[in-house]
Phi, psi and omega in degrees: 000161177270142175225156174256109183265125184270124172248325174194174180301331182255011181218085178240119189249135175277117184233168178251140173208158179296145173297141182295144175266140182257151177249189179304136176077008183249163179235143170256125183245127172277113187281121180261330180209141181213121181278146173271119181270154176301330178287340177294332181260012177278084194299320181296331182285339184257340196300327182276359183247356184285156355284149178206165180249112183273188177109105181231355178260081193242158169211146181187201185236137178292122181254347180201140182239122181288158180305136177096349179264120181247346184272357180237156181218154175298140181090352181288136180275129185214161161242171183204156176268134175281331177243139175223140177275159183285331180082000186237338185285173181300322179297312181298318182292339177264008180079018179249053187300332187279359169251011176297131179303325179296317180304320185280355177256345184270152183190167174287160172233108003266330182170172186284345177268059181209159181291327179222152172219154176262129174262112185300159182303321183296324177295320180292314184296325186265020169088023184267024179237134185230100177301139184262137174289159184296334185275003181247120181286165177300316183292325175293325181292341176293348178275354181302312183294310179297324178292324177300320178297319178294317177302315180296316181299314181290328176293315180294330180276353175074031179292131179216173183303137175092353180275150174267145189226137168244122176256118182258112184105120185246039167281197183302312181299315180299318181291326175291321177299319180298311181298317182291321178298320176297316179298326181279356175090027175302141184283328181208131181233121172245150177234149176226152179195180175240005180248121185300319180303317183286328175296320177295321178296323179299318178294321179294331184265006171121359178289140176286332181211150177233124188243128174281110186290345177271330187260342184237158172283098189301307181302317181293317180294320179298314180297322178298318181284335186252040175054042174085358183256149172281184186274134174294326178222127172249125180251117180266102181250034176217153179271001184295129180299320181302324180295322180294322178290316179296327180301318181290342178268351188242001180268141181286153172304134183078004181272192185222143172244123178259116176273100189258330186252152173282158178249185169294165183297134172076013182288134173230160178226151176288147184216123178273111179301315183295312185286323184277307188266303190289312187273320189252357174053045178274136177263128173251125180222166182224167180213136180227127173059204183201161178256165181307326181297325177287326176298319180294321177293319178299316178300318179298313182296321179291316183290333177271002179061030176283332175239124182267126183234338185302322182289346181274349180278113182257336184216145175227134181225144166290167185302323183295340182255017185298330179302320178295323177298317178295323179298316181296317181293318179294325181290324175055053179243268185256036172232156174240260179269128177251123182252134174256133179247096188297340181276356182251000000 
């Protein structure tokens, strides 16, 4: 089978390898669509692990069913989790499944940027398989994983009806955050970015205002638009260091800042203990990945058309053109979701 092997953002090679063989309790999935995630182009995070086959936002068809599995059949349309938590450790029992050691050890074989992948028995056993309804296309199903991450982040940050929200960064994650915040009844949603195309997309996806963070005084402009108040919740969906500093200047007393995106390697920011924690009671929290329960909720929202994603797909490439897809995602300009179709 063909696979796209990652050596660096500018060096992705189409190579041949045998299709994986499955054992008892495992599934072989023919990958029909696989989204390129922003973390896929996070080169510093990958460099010590290369070469490797990335791709974790997948949807496809079951091509083989391992011995002992009766609830799945060949030809069944599914999505799947590349990471699954054990459900039994102290982290899982406290609702912190995404720091579970098991979750961080589980993965696809070899990855979603391949014609076929093996879903290990542990992924199947721990709930990492999601049958797709007929009304959800393969490419729409690639949004299950990123939307699940957004669901988890907003839950941990305590977003509820009536709160004001600032979403920093209008890539895919930011646009999903906007839609979900609107669905949850946020009273006012502003988005900021430095790319005009993405600011326009934020307005189309439900933001009340879109602010150019390079051209405007972000904290002042947000307060002006929000009747003099800062944001109850600031969601940082960009790795830009400047955004992290601005977030602390734009959050309301008693509010929350959600650190949702990774940054460049080694980035740090100054932090006033007195102003942030002691005096203003601001909560800083973070979110990484998602658990199967969030994947199931994401699947429900997508299948019920509560979150619109088809319009967010700007580019589709066959496996042989994946290098161009990585270029677009890394450039982060006039593209949103880039889908790779390994069978083409």
